[in-house]
NUZA-474308 format. One line per 5 residues: number of its first residue (from 1); their letters; for each residue x, y, z of C-alpha. Coordinates in Angstrom, 2 decimals, padded with zeros to 5 digits, m for minus. Last residue first. Example, Ala and Ser with C-alpha at 12.3 -4.5 7.8 and 13.67 -1.06 7.14 Angstrom:
<midrens>
2> sa> 013.67/m001.06/007.14  012.30/m004.50/007.80
</midrens>
This chain:
<midrens>
408> gliki> m013.53/m011.74/m025.49  m011.63/m010.67/m028.62  m011.07/m014.11/m030.12  m014.46/m015.59/m029.16  m016.34/m012.37/m030.01
403> lqlet> m014.79/m012.26/m033.47  m015.65/m015.92/m034.07  m019.28/m015.25/m033.10  m019.43/m012.22/m035.44  m018.05/m014.28/m038.30
398> llkee> m014.39/m014.09/m039.22  m012.15/m013.24/m042.18  m008.55/m013.24/m040.94  m005.56/m010.87/m041.16  m002.08/m011.30/m039.59
393> gslmn> m000.03/m008.11/m039.12  001.65/m009.65/m036.06  001.14/m006.76/m033.61  m001.82/m005.04/m035.25  m003.79/m008.27/m035.56
388> klkfk> m006.24/m007.47/m038.39  m009.78/m008.82/m038.33  m011.70/m008.80/m041.64  m015.41/m009.24/m041.05  m017.72/m011.99/m042.24
383> kkeve> m021.40/m011.66/m043.13  m020.32/m012.24/m046.76  m022.36/m009.27/m048.00  m021.41/m007.09/m045.02  m017.72/m007.92/m045.37
378> dkgvf> m017.74/m007.16/m049.09  m019.46/m003.77/m048.56  m017.06/m002.66/m045.86  m016.50/m003.26/m042.15  m012.81/m003.69/m041.30
373> ivypi> m011.91/m004.75/m037.75  m008.66/m003.57/m036.12  m007.04/m005.37/m033.21  m004.30/m004.65/m030.66  m005.04/m000.99/m029.91
368> nysna> m001.63/000.31/m028.81  m002.87/003.92/m028.69  m000.53/005.26/m031.43  m000.85/002.03/m033.42  m004.63/002.24/m033.59
363> yelck> m004.44/005.89/m034.70  m002.01/005.02/m037.49  m004.37/002.25/m038.61  m007.28/004.70/m038.65  m005.33/007.27/m040.69
358> gvken> m004.37/004.64/m043.24  m007.96/003.37/m043.51  m009.46/006.81/m044.17  m011.71/008.08/m041.39  m015.06/006.62/m040.29
353> mkitp> m013.92/005.41/m036.84  m015.49/003.02/m034.33  m014.46/002.17/m030.74  m014.45/m001.10/m028.81  m013.94/m002.31/m025.23
348> isekr> m015.18/m005.96/m025.31  m017.75/m006.49/m022.55  m019.92/m008.81/m024.73  m022.50/m006.02/m025.00  m019.60/m003.83/m026.18
343> lkrvl> m018.98/m006.27/m029.04  m022.65/m006.29/m030.04  m022.94/m002.48/m029.92  m019.85/m001.97/m032.05  m021.16/m004.55/m034.58
338> kisen> m024.50/m002.78/m034.95  m022.70/000.57/m035.28  m020.50/m000.84/m038.05  m023.51/m002.30/m039.85  m025.22/001.09/m039.92
333> dedis> m022.04/002.99/m040.85  m021.08/000.90/m043.86  m019.18/003.42/m046.01  m015.88/001.82/m045.00  m016.36/001.76/m041.22
328> iilak> m013.12/000.94/m039.42  m013.80/m000.83/m036.11  m011.08/m000.43/m033.50  m010.61/m003.21/m030.95  m009.35/m003.73/m027.39
323> plndl> m009.73/m000.10/m026.25  m008.00/m000.03/m023.90  m005.40/m002.81/m023.82  m005.03/m004.36/m020.38  m001.61/m004.12/m018.80
318> evral> 000.50/m007.05/m017.65  001.90/m006.23/m014.23  005.38/m005.54/m012.86  004.97/m003.28/m009.85  007.81/m001.11/m008.51
313> ncvre> 006.86/002.33/m009.86  003.17/001.55/m009.41  003.77/000.69/m005.73  005.39/004.09/m005.19  002.48/005.90/m006.83
308> lgfsm> m000.20/003.87/m005.02  001.03/004.99/m001.61  000.87/002.46/001.18  m001.13/001.95/004.35  m001.29/m000.38/007.32
303> gfapi> m003.65/m000.74/010.26  m004.18/m001.80/013.85  m006.79/m000.54/016.27  m007.83/m000.95/019.90  m010.64/001.41/020.91
298> eknlf> m009.79/003.34/024.08  m012.50/005.55/025.49  m013.23/009.25/025.74  m015.58/009.11/022.72  m013.50/011.78/020.97
293> kgvsr> m010.34/009.69/021.61  m011.86/006.41/020.39  m009.84/006.01/017.16  m006.50/007.29/018.43  m005.34/005.55/021.62
288> dyrgg> m004.92/001.97/020.38  m002.61/002.75/017.46  m001.02/m000.54/016.38  001.18/m000.43/013.31  001.68/000.81/009.81
283> gaitc> 003.98/001.02/006.85  004.15/000.26/003.15  006.65/000.42/000.30  009.76/001.79/002.01  012.81/001.91/m000.25
278> kseas> 015.34/m000.92/000.07  015.88/m000.81/m003.74  015.92/m004.58/m004.31  014.06/m006.21/m001.40  011.58/m003.31/m001.37
273> vveii> 010.59/m002.43/002.17  007.53/m003.21/004.30  007.48/m001.43/007.66  005.54/m002.53/010.72  004.94/m001.30/014.25
268> ngtyy> 003.80/m003.42/017.21  002.44/m001.39/020.10  001.36/002.22/020.80  001.70/004.09/017.51  000.31/007.53/016.82
263> glgri> 002.35/010.67/017.49  005.76/009.10/016.94  004.75/007.84/013.51  007.48/005.30/012.64  010.34/004.23/014.99
258> mfpnf> 012.50/001.43/013.55  015.81/000.98/015.39  014.74/m002.32/017.00  014.49/m003.99/013.56  013.20/m007.58/013.78
253> klkln> 012.74/m009.25/010.38  009.57/m011.14/009.48  009.05/m014.05/007.09  005.44/m014.97/006.34  004.02/m018.47/005.75
248> ykkal> 000.72/m017.48/007.43  001.36/m020.02/010.21  004.95/m018.74/010.47  003.63/m015.19/010.87  001.58/m016.31/013.86
243> sflek> 004.74/m017.20/015.81  006.53/m014.00/014.77  003.49/m011.97/015.89  003.36/m013.81/019.22  007.03/m013.06/019.91
238> ldesg> 006.49/m009.43/018.89  003.66/m009.04/021.41  005.80/m010.82/024.02  008.62/m008.28/023.48  006.34/m005.32/024.26
233> dfane> 007.65/m004.80/027.82  011.10/m006.40/028.26  010.84/m009.81/029.93  014.59/m010.59/029.97  014.20/m013.76/027.90
228> iffel> 011.94/m011.91/025.44  014.38/m008.99/025.13  017.30/m011.34/024.44  015.25/m013.38/021.97  014.64/m010.24/019.88
223> pkell> 018.33/m010.06/019.00  020.60/m007.45/020.65  021.96/m004.51/018.60  019.60/m002.06/020.31  021.14/m003.03/023.66
218> kfltv> 024.65/m002.08/022.55  023.23/001.18/021.18  021.65/002.06/024.51  024.79/001.13/026.47  026.92/003.51/024.39
213> vqnsd> 024.34/006.32/024.76  024.07/005.75/028.53  027.84/005.77/028.91  028.13/009.05/026.97  025.54/010.91/029.08
208> aykkl> 021.92/011.26/028.04  019.42/013.84/026.76  021.56/016.37/024.88  024.07/013.55/024.36  021.54/012.01/021.97
203> nakvn> 022.52/014.56/019.31  026.11/013.26/019.18  024.92/009.67/018.91  022.56/010.63/016.07  025.38/012.48/014.28
198> dlgik> 027.69/009.46/014.51  025.02/006.99/013.34  023.96/008.79/010.16  021.97/011.93/009.31  018.94/010.67/007.37
193> dlkdl> 018.91/006.92/008.05  019.45/007.44/011.81  016.97/010.31/012.15  014.37/008.15/013.94  016.89/007.57/016.73
188> ermtn> 016.78/011.32/017.44  012.97/011.36/017.76  013.09/008.25/019.91  015.46/010.00/022.31  013.22/013.08/022.19
183> kkdqi> 010.22/011.07/023.32  012.05/008.93/025.87  013.47/011.85/027.88  014.53/010.13/031.13  017.38/007.93/029.95
178> qvsei> 017.82/005.33/032.69  019.50/002.64/030.53  016.47/000.38/031.06  014.11/003.28/030.29  015.40/003.48/026.70
173> iaall> 014.93/m000.29/026.22  011.45/m000.12/027.77  010.42/002.70/025.39  011.63/000.64/022.42  009.71/m002.38/023.68
168> krnnv> 006.51/m000.37/024.10  006.85/000.94/020.51  007.34/m002.55/019.08  009.42/m003.42/016.03  008.85/m005.16/012.71
163> tiesn> 010.43/m005.47/009.27  008.66/m007.12/006.34  010.82/m007.67/003.26  009.65/m007.26/m000.34  009.89/m008.58/m003.87
158> inlek> 007.25/m006.85/m005.99  005.58/m009.07/m008.60  002.23/m007.21/m008.27  000.57/m010.50/m007.34  003.25/m011.02/m004.69
153> lidsi> 002.79/m007.46/m003.38  m000.94/m007.98/m002.83  m000.43/m011.34/m001.09  002.17/m009.84/001.28  m000.15/m006.94/002.12
148> mslie> m002.90/m009.45/002.96  m000.62/m011.60/005.11  000.55/m008.51/007.01  m003.07/m007.50/007.58  m003.99/m010.93/008.93
143> aecev> m000.86/m011.07/011.11  m001.93/m007.81/012.77  m005.45/m009.17/013.32  m003.86/m012.19/015.03  m002.02/m009.92/017.47
138> sqdgm> m005.32/m009.50/019.28  m006.62/m006.07/020.36  m009.59/m006.09/017.98  m011.98/m003.13/018.04  m010.67/m001.51/014.87
133> idadc> m009.08/m003.33/011.93  m007.47/m001.08/009.33  m006.68/m001.11/005.59  m005.40/001.94/003.76  m004.42/002.71/000.14
128> qtfqr> m003.19/006.26/m000.40  m003.26/008.08/m003.71  m000.91/011.04/m003.88  m001.00/014.81/m003.87  001.96/016.83/m002.62
123> frgtg> 004.47/014.53/m004.30  007.53/012.57/m003.22  008.99/009.90/m005.53  012.09/011.95/m006.28  011.58/015.29/m004.57
118> vpedr> 008.89/017.57/m003.22  009.04/019.56/000.01  005.78/019.26/001.99  002.28/020.65/001.68  000.67/017.24/002.04
113> fvegi> m002.49/016.01/000.30  m004.41/012.73/000.27  m006.29/011.10/m002.60  m008.22/007.87/m002.27  m008.36/004.16/m001.45
108> qyrrf> m010.11/003.16/001.77  m010.40/m000.08/003.69  m012.39/m001.03/006.78  m012.54/m003.98/009.14  m014.69/m003.02/012.13
103> plkin> m014.46/m005.35/015.11  m016.78/m004.00/016.31  m020.25/m002.89/015.25  m020.51/000.83/014.56  m022.84/002.24/017.22
98> pnlkf> m020.75/005.34/017.97  m021.33/006.79/014.48  m020.51/010.52/014.79  m017.69/009.96/017.30  m016.57/006.83/015.46
93> irslq> m016.36/008.73/012.16  m014.48/011.60/013.79  m011.86/009.23/015.23  m011.61/007.49/011.85  m010.69/010.76/010.15
88> ftfey> m007.27/010.69/011.85  m006.43/007.49/009.98  m007.20/008.73/006.46  m004.12/010.81/005.53  m003.18/014.47/004.87
83> rlgln> m006.82/015.54/004.59  m007.12/019.02/003.08  m007.67/021.79/005.61  m010.31/024.05/007.10  m010.47/027.14/009.26
78> rggrd> m013.97/028.62/008.87  m014.17/032.13/007.38  m017.71/031.65/006.11  m016.50/031.79/002.53  m014.24/028.78/003.19
73> klrfr> m010.73/028.94/004.61  m007.61/026.91/003.75  m004.77/024.90/005.27  m002.73/022.20/003.51  m001.14/019.78/005.99
68> dsvae> 002.64/019.65/006.42  002.53/019.93/010.22  000.28/016.88/010.40  002.39/014.76/008.02  005.54/015.64/009.94
63> deqen> 004.01/014.68/013.30  004.32/016.86/016.37  003.71/014.94/019.57  000.68/014.81/021.82  000.76/011.00/022.12
58> pltsp> m002.93/010.69/021.20  m002.67/013.28/018.40  m005.28/016.04/018.73  m002.65/018.60/019.78  m000.92/018.12/016.42
53> kmled> m003.87/019.86/014.70  m005.97/017.90/012.21  m009.41/018.01/013.82  m009.05/021.74/014.48  m008.44/022.23/010.74
48> feivp> m012.01/021.18/010.02  m011.94/018.56/007.27  m011.78/018.61/003.45  m011.18/015.53/001.24  m014.38/014.03/002.60
43> teipv> m014.52/010.34/003.60  m015.32/007.11/001.77  m015.69/003.66/003.35  m015.04/000.22/001.93  m015.41/m003.14/003.68
38> fgylk> m012.56/m005.48/004.63  m013.18/m009.24/004.62  m009.76/m010.52/003.56  m010.97/m011.08/m000.01  m012.34/m007.51/m000.06
33> fykev> m008.93/m005.95/000.63  m007.42/m008.50/m001.73  m009.59/m007.45/m004.67  m009.15/m003.78/m003.78  m005.39/m004.07/m004.22
28> ikkik> m005.74/m005.89/m007.55  m008.28/m003.32/m008.78  m006.03/m000.44/m007.70  m003.14/m002.06/m009.59  m005.17/m002.28/m012.81
23> drkis> m006.34/001.33/m012.47  m002.79/002.56/m011.87  m001.54/000.68/m014.95  m004.34/002.07/m017.13  m003.60/005.57/m015.83
18> elplf> 000.10/005.16/m016.65  m000.71/004.10/m020.21  m003.39/006.78/m020.66  m001.63/009.90/m019.29  m001.25/010.53/m015.56
13> dqfgk> m000.87/014.19/m014.61  001.18/015.42/m011.65  001.18/017.60/m008.56  004.22/018.52/m006.43  004.78/021.90/m008.08
8> vndie> 001.61/023.07/m009.82  001.71/021.62/m013.31  002.68/023.98/m016.11  001.26/026.59/m018.45  002.24/029.86/m016.76
3> iqm> m000.34/032.43/m017.86  001.00/035.66/m019.38  m000.79/038.83/m018.37
</midrens>
């Protein structure tokens, strides 16, 4: 039997350079999560499948991520599945820990899985970065999260635009033209980018007459001020968010066509897109009917998430060299080990090799190790070590203290 040596479709490896970049970006993301007062939690990769069924969604609508979940059974025959996101797990956490002090600001970075078609930038396993505030119904918590996401993307040198809408406003717009089936109307509007305006209009005629469809699209082209002046439900929430955004020095763009997660969101919804490629970087919104559903009470919540893989593709960051130095022992193993230990004690990533010099230099080049240190008889006698800059080729004789100062 011949074994197929390949990645499972939709799964990928990350070799050193890409792994170093991912690690650096994760550290930047986590730095801002903590800076804004969010605390970490960790949850299992596997959950009971019952917890993940579409019927558990607060709006009782099918969600692509839910329907694309991986299903499995354990030895006891229990129906289980791999988590497809983190948000649904919060309802279980609050059920099992009802005394969590609110507001609860939590973040989580980890792997999620979706059994969906793969394509450019779409995988079946990816790293999701989430931040949520539960127990706070103010719009200020929404501005806080937007400010945090903006700070993260600035440090990653990603130019972005923040677009906003409101689920209550969209429902009010549909109601104002007397279309009865709001859910399916929203579902069709959500296909605008995929199938185009003409096809969406044609599909909407299943739920509305031609005049209603024409009027709906005329309304959706109106500015936010129109909906505020005419007291449309949800418009005041957006007005307050725009006002707070100015205080955080954020620019927002109103997009009444934006839908996002039909099964979850109840208020303001957010999408962050790349200013250059226009691809979606991050998304989120208010989901007040999800977290407390197993406690039979409403816990207000707002959160945003983004995939690490997409952010890595867009980020421009300076990478750390790992390791920073390679020590070449030329028949001076004891002294080389002493030096390795001293450099590591100073938090300088260092490795040691006993191979021939040419082979060691080739190795350093292949892994982009920026410095090589020679430890031979002459160096030990002089108590100075030859440091070679692999980029410039420059060589210097330095004491241990001088080495630490340059490499530290």
